[in-house]
N, C-alpha and C positions, 0 to 999 in steps of 0.2 A: 555549889561553891563549898559547902561543908565537906563533901567528899574530897575535894581538892586539898583542903587543909589537912584532912586525915592522911591523905597520900603523902603530903610533905612531911608530916610527923613520922610516918613509917620510913621515908627515905633518909631522914636525918638520924635514924636509930643506929645502934651499934652495928647491926648487920650491914647496913649500907656503908658505914665508915670502913668496915673490914674490907668490903668489896672495893672501895675507893683506894685503900692502901695497897691492895693486891694489884689493882690496875696501874697504880703509880709505879710499883716495882716492875711490872711487865713493861711499862713504857720506858723506864730507865734502862732496862736490859736491852730493849729494842734500840735505844739511842746508842748504847755501847756497841751493839752489833752493827749498826749503820756506820759508826766511826771506823770499824775494821774495814769496811768496804766503801771508803770515802767517795770514790769516783761514781759509785752507784747510788749514793745516798739521796740524790735528788729524786730518784724514782722509788725510794724506800717508803713503804706504807705500813703504818702500825695497824695491825688487825686486832 
């Protein structure tokens, strides 16, 4: 259980927040890309 708490502390650190921000930007870019191809957007998968 202690290891789990330490892991959560690491995940909530600056590094993880940076990765989260980067992922959010990638996701927003993917949404814009999907909007360009609206008829295909149902099958659009964010990788």
